[in-house]
N, C-alpha and C positions, 0 to 999 in steps of 0.2 A: 483537552480535546474530547469532551464528553459525548460528542456525536459520532465518534469513530467506533467501528465494531471492535477493533483491538482493545480499546479502553474498557468496553463492557466485558470482554473476555477476561482481561486482567483483573477487573474488580470482582468478578465471580470466582475466578481461580483463587485469589488471595483471601476473599471473604469466606470461602468454603473451608479454608485452612485456619480460620480464626484470626486472621491478620486484619486489623482495622484499616479501612480505606476511606480516605477523604478525597472528594472529587472537586476540582476547580474548573470553572467555566463561565460562559455567558448566556447560554440558551436554555430556556425552560423545556423545550421539546427535544431534549437529548435523552436517548434511551438509557444511558448509563446512570443518569441522575435518579431514575426511578427504580433502580435495582435495590433489592433488599440487602445486598451485600455492601452497599455504600453507607458508611456510618455517618459521614458528615458531608455537607455541601457548602462551598464557599464561592462567592462571586469573585471573578478575576478579570483583569483587563484582557483584551485581545492580544494574541501573540504577534499580530501585525503592528503592535506598538511595542517593539522589543525593549526599549529603555524603560517604559512604564511597567511592562510586564516583569522585568527583572527586579525593578524597585519593589514591586508588590511581593514578589517571591521572596526576596530577602527580608522584608518586613514580616511576612508570615512566618518564615523560618526562625526569626529572632524571637517571636512570640511563642512559637510552639516547636522548639528544636527536637530533632531526633527522627523525623520522617525519612523514609527511603524515597528518593526522587529518581525516576527513570523516564526517558523520553518516549512520548507517544506519537511524535511526528518528526519529519526532517527538520522543521524549524527548531524544535526543542532539542533535538540531538546536537545541533550546532550550538544553540544558546547555552545549553548546560555545559558543553565542552569548553566553550569560549570563556565561561565564567566559573569554571570548576573550583578554583581556589576560593572565591567568595562564597559560593554555594556550599562548599565543603565545611564551612564554619558551623552551619546549622543543619545540613542534611547529610544523610548517608548515601553515597554514590558508588556506582560501579562503572566508572567513567573513563573511556580511552582519551587520549590526547586530542586536542582540537585539530591538529594536522591530520590525524588518522580519519576523523570524521569528514573533513573537507575533501580529502583524497577519495573517499568513497561516495560522497554526495554530489561532487562536481563531476558530471559525466565525462567531461573532457579529460580530467585528471584520471578518472577510473579507466577510460579507454586507453590512455597512455600506459597505465600500470599493467593492464592486461597484455598490451603489446610487449612490454618488458618481460613479463612472465610467460609469454607464449600461450596465453589463454585466448581462445577464439572469441571474436566479437563480430557483429555485422559490419559491413563496410560503412564507414561514417566519415563525414567531412565537417569542418568547423569554419565556414566562411566568415569573412569580416565585413561583407557587404552583400547587397542583393545581386550585384554584378558578379561578384566572386562565387556566390551560391549557384548562379546559372552556369558559370564556367566549370566549377568543380563537379556539378551534377552531371556533366556530360559523360563522366566515366562510371556513373551509377545506373542501376537498373530501376525503372519505375515499376510500381508506385514507390513513392518515398514518404518518409515521415519527417516532419519538421518538429523537433522536440526541444523543450527548454533544457539548458545545461544543468539546472538544478531545480528542485521543488522547494528549496529553502526560501521562506518568506515570499513565495510566489502567490499573490492574491487570487489569481484565477484558478489555481490548482490544475492547470491544463496539462494533461498527459502527453498530448501531441496532436498534430494535424496531418491527415493523410492527403497527399498530393498525387492524383492519378496520372497526370500528363505533364510533359515538359513545358507545354504552352502555358500552363497555369502556375508554374513554380514561382515566377517573379511576384505575381499578385498575391499568392498565398503567403510567401515569405514575408513581404512587406506588411501584410495584415497581421501575421503572427507576432512580428516584432512590435507593432503598434499596440497590440492588445495584451501582450504578456511581458510586462516590465516588472522585474523583481524589485523588492524593497531597496531603497537607497543604501541601507546598512549592508546588504549583501553585495551591492556593487562596490563597496569599499573593500570587501573581503576577497572577491574573485574578479580579476580583471576581465573585461569583455563578456561578463555574464549576461548582458542584454542580448547578445547575439546567439541565436539558437543553433543547434546542430542539425545536420541533414543526414538521414540514415536510410539505407535500403530497407523497405518494409518486407517482412517475412510473412507470406500468406498464412502459414500455420499458426502465427502468433495469436490470431483471434480465437482459435479454439483448441490450442495445444501448447500454451506456454507452460514450460516446466519450471518448477521452483524447488529450491532446497532451503529449508529453514531450520534453525536450531540455535545452539548455544555453544560458545567457546569460552573456556575459563581463562583466567590470567596465565595459568601454567600450561595452557594448550590442550586440555581435555575437551573433546567434542562429542556432542550428541545431536542428531539431526533427523528430520523427516523430509519426505519429498511428496509432491503432488503435481497434477496436471490441471491447469485451468481450462475448463471446457466451455464456459459461457461467461461473458462479461458485459458491463454496461458503461458507456456505449459499446456496441457489439465488436467493433474492430480495434478500438483503442480505449481501454477503460479499466474499471475496477471489477474484480472477479465476483461472480454470483454463484457459480458452481465449480467445484473441484473434485477430482478423484484421487484417491490414494495411489501412489506410484512407488516403484522400486527405486532405491537410491542408486544413481549412477556414480560409480566409484571415482571415475575420472573427474566428473563435475565437482563432487564433494572435495576431492583433493585440490582442485583449483581454488575452491572457496577457502580452504584451510591455508593454502600458500598465500593467497591474497591477504587474509587476516594477519598471518605472521609477518608478511612484508611491511604492512603499514602499522603493525602493533595494535590491532583491534581485538577487543574481547567483549563478550556480552551476547545479546540476542542479534540474530541476523536472519534476513530473508533475501535470497538471491534468485533472480529470474533469468531464465535462459529461453532461447528459441532454437529449434532444430533446423539445421540445413544439412541434408544428407545424413551422414553418420556423426556429424559434429553438433554438440550443444554449445551455442554461442551465448556468452554472458551479456545481458542487456541492462541490468539494474541491480543495485545493492542497497538494501534497507537496513541500517544499523539501529534498530528501534523496534517497538511494538508495531504490528502490521495487521491489516484488515482480517485475514482469515486465521488469525492466531488461535482462535477457539478450536479450529480443526486439529491443530497440533496438540492442544491440551486434551482433547477427547481421545487422541491417539497416544496418550501416555507420556506426553512431553510438556510438563507444566512450566513453560518458559517464564512467566511472571514470577513464579515462586523461585526459580533458579536465580533470577536477577536479584530478588529480595535476599536470598541466602548469600549471594556474592557481595551485595552491598553491606550486609550486616556482618561480614567476615566470618561466616559459619562455613569454613572451607571443607572440613571433613564431611559435614552433612551435605554440602553441595556436591562433593565427589561421589557420595553414596547415591544421591539422586540422579546424577549423570549416568552412573553404572546401571541403576534401575531403569532409566529411560531407554538405555541401549539394549536392554533385554526384552523390551516390549515388542510384541508382534502386532502389526497394524494392518495387515492386508485386508482390503475390501471396503474400507470406509469411504463415504461420500459426504461432501459438504455442499449444502444447497440452502440459500435464502429463499424459502418457499414463496414468500409474498412477492419479492421482486421477480422471481422466476415465473410465477403464475401471471403476474401483470404483464411482463415482457412477452411471454408466449401468446397470451390472449389478445393483447392489443395489436401485436404484429400480424396475427392471423386475421383479426377483425378488419384491419386496414389493407390486407392483401400483401403485406411485406413478408409473410411466411406462408408457404404452401400447406395444404392439409396434411400432406405426407410428412413434412418436417415437423409440424405441430404434434402429430401422432408419435413421431420418433422421440421428441423430447419428453412427452408425457410417459411413454414406455420406459425412457431412460430413468426417470425418477421412481416410477412405480414398479420397476423390476424387483421381484421378490428377493433376489440376491443382494439388492442394495437397500431395500426398505428398512430392514432391521439395523443397518449400520449407517443410515443417513443421519447427518447432523445439521440442524438448523441453528445458526448462530444466535437467533433471537428467541427461539421457542424453548423455554425452560419451564416445566410445570411448576417447580418450586420457586420460580422467580418470573412471574408472568407479565408484570407491568412494562418492562422494556419492550416486549413484543408489541403490545398495543400502542405504546407511544411511538415506536418506529413506524407503524402503519399510518398513524395519525400524522406524523411529521411528513411522510412521503406524500400523502394526499394534500396536506396543507401547502407543501412546496409546489405540487402540480397545479393547484388552484392559483397560486401567486405567480408562477412562472410557467405557463402552459407550453410556450414554444420550446423552452429548454427541456421540459419534461418529454415532449414529443420527440425532440432531437435525440435524447439520451435513451429513452425506453423503446420507442417505436422505430425510428429511422436508424439504420445500421451503419451509416457512413456520413462523414461530414459534408459530402457533396450533395446531400439530399435535402438540405434545409429549406429549399424553395417550396417544398410540399407541405411545410408546417401549417400554413393557414388553412389549407384545404382539409388536412387531417384534424386540425383543431375543431373544425365544425362537426366532424364525425365523433370525436372523442369527448368534447365538452360535456354532453349530457351525462356521461359516465362518471364524471368527477363531481 
């Protein structure tokens, strides 16, 4: 997954410690490929061809045994766990059982686990048809989110669709099912995985999603950081652009630990929560590298290095690193992808989607002297500049190829505004 921010963060973290990194992928315009910390690049099949991908991975391992292999996406978290015995002949792994991974990545199974452990979650239903979706939604508060049960081998990578009114639920549900079909291999693993979940949307989720990320060893030692997502793309359901350092909520962290212990999970985790009143409700569990992982690394938590130590069975050193990470003071750090941030704020203001007051507020947020010295841009590394330039080029190239998707994700802040895309395209096209 060389285009993922977490992959770049891992390559830099490991490379800075003198650990040789080989990157596998398909795209030339992948920021990680151009990092000075990537020693080798090899072409690999797409993960959406899982049988071919596994065959390639085993062939590569047989030729060059000894690499540490760790998942960079939900797809690979499942694939590595499913075939851990085969991969373990050639690779060093820090791999939980496949049942643990499925329990965490299938949102229905995760929801049921949380219910068993009395961990708060948003009100969610799992209809088996559009008619049942309409009936079950009668007890939920709108707006609602229609979300896939898992991101494993989901070609669209769709995080969810917002439904504003009861009248539009049937239409949006049918459209979501039609457009978001998981790979047939996943349909063999999880029954009814084609049928999405319907969940009450929490208004604070767009600008105040709380996350706890960290590492849990096989023997239960834990180190963690927390953050609040303050801006994402698309704005209401999407990937984080800006995060702020936050104090760890002891109850939420304890819930994460109990969940890991219950399913037998060890390794890297990133768990998302939304707040309702005094309660933090768990909405997602990522058992792998994740997008803003560089934020944890700069705050003294070198997650890829911990995974490497675990996989290479350097347990005493791993325990020392966990102790060192727990002693780190992190207050005041900010994570911001400045390029995406500037693009989103400028284009939304230009097209009238953001008021002058809101634009000024966001600019003040980033330029506040208390934040400026502790602001971390995941792409901008003076000693490793090329990924930053490739990332910008990749974004502009994608915008030129898919202008309507670009406008939807960057400019429009909700799924219901797509009808304005053509008009806005005429405004924005000269800028691209």
